[in-house]
C-alpha positions as CSV (number, residue, x, y, z in Angstrom):
1,M,117.7,105.2,145.1
2,R,118.6,108.4,143.2
3,R,118.3,107.0,140.2
4,Y,115.0,104.8,140.9
5,L,113.6,108.3,142.3
6,L,114.5,110.2,139.0
7,W,113.3,107.3,136.8
8,T,109.7,107.6,138.8
9,L,109.7,111.3,138.3
10,A,110.3,111.4,134.9
11,L,107.1,108.8,134.3
12,S,105.0,110.8,136.6
13,C,105.9,114.0,134.4
14,G,105.7,112.0,130.8
15,S,102.1,110.5,131.9
16,H,100.8,114.0,133.1
17,L,102.0,115.8,129.8
18,W,100.4,112.7,127.6
19,A,97.4,113.1,129.5
20,A,97.5,116.9,128.9
21,S,97.0,116.4,125.2
22,S,94.6,115.2,122.6
23,T,95.3,113.7,119.4
24,K,92.8,114.6,116.3
25,T,93.2,112.9,113.3
26,E,91.3,113.2,110.2
27,I,91.5,112.1,106.6
28,V,92.5,115.3,104.1
29,E,92.2,113.4,100.6
30,E,91.4,109.9,99.3
31,T,92.5,108.7,95.8
32,E,91.7,105.4,94.1
33,K,94.7,103.6,92.4
34,L,94.2,100.9,89.8
35,E,96.9,98.6,89.6
36,T,97.4,95.7,86.6
37,K,99.6,92.7,86.8
38,I,100.0,89.9,83.8
39,F,101.1,86.5,84.9
40,C,102.5,84.5,82.2
41,S,102.9,80.4,82.1
42,K,104.7,78.3,79.4
43,T,102.5,75.1,80.5
44,S,98.9,75.9,81.2
45,E,96.3,78.2,81.7
46,K,95.8,77.2,85.6
47,E,99.4,78.1,86.3
48,A,99.1,81.5,85.0
49,L,95.7,81.8,87.1
50,S,97.1,80.7,90.3
51,G,99.9,83.1,90.0
52,C,97.6,85.7,89.4
53,E,95.3,84.5,92.7
54,K,98.0,84.0,95.1
55,W,99.3,87.5,93.8
56,L,96.0,89.2,94.5
57,E,95.6,87.3,98.0
58,T,98.9,88.7,99.2
59,Q,97.6,92.5,98.0
60,S,94.1,91.7,99.8
61,K,96.3,91.2,103.0
62,T,98.4,93.9,102.4
63,L,95.9,96.5,101.8
64,G,93.2,95.3,104.1
65,P,90.0,97.8,104.1
66,R,91.3,100.0,101.5
67,L,91.1,97.6,98.8
68,L,87.6,98.2,96.7
69,T,87.8,95.3,93.7
70,S,89.9,92.7,92.7
71,Y,90.1,90.9,89.5
72,C,92.1,87.9,87.5
73,S,90.9,87.0,84.2
74,Q,91.1,83.4,83.2
75,G,94.4,82.0,81.6
76,E,93.9,82.9,78.0
77,L,96.0,81.3,75.1
78,V,98.5,83.7,73.5
79,S,99.7,82.3,69.8
80,N,102.1,85.3,69.4
81,N,104.8,85.0,72.6
82,A,106.6,81.8,72.9
83,G,107.7,82.9,76.5
84,C,104.0,83.4,77.3
85,L,101.8,80.7,76.3
86,Y,99.2,81.3,78.7
87,R,98.3,84.5,80.5
88,A,96.2,85.9,83.2
89,T,95.5,89.7,84.0
90,G,95.2,90.7,87.6
91,E,93.6,94.1,88.5
92,L,92.9,95.8,91.5
93,K,91.7,98.9,92.9
94,Y,92.4,100.6,96.1
95,V,92.2,104.1,98.1
96,L,95.1,105.9,99.2
97,R,94.5,108.1,101.8
98,K,96.0,111.3,103.3
99,Y,95.8,112.1,106.7
100,R,96.2,115.3,108.9
101,T,97.5,115.1,112.6
102,E,96.6,117.9,115.4
103,T,97.8,117.4,118.7
104,E,95.8,119.7,121.2
105,K,96.7,120.3,124.9
106,V,93.8,120.2,126.9
107,N,93.8,122.4,130.0
């Protein structure tokens, strides 16, 4: 019974302290970033393009609304590299934000 009373008291004090403060978050800085990645295929331009599109889809889900632009070039033939006959280039631009959070006590 004693533990129950202490637990109830702790919860009520914690909720009272939480209610007595306000949190304010603001954006301090925004920086645009550009990321480029090359996708190679020995067999076809479609394979290179497919790898690029899958990467962009994953990045889009991860970045969400921070993603500004995304682009995949068509799989182009590269004649001077035996390990990479077809190449697609993926590019995305996103924004990084720095935040400042302040907690204020409300009287």
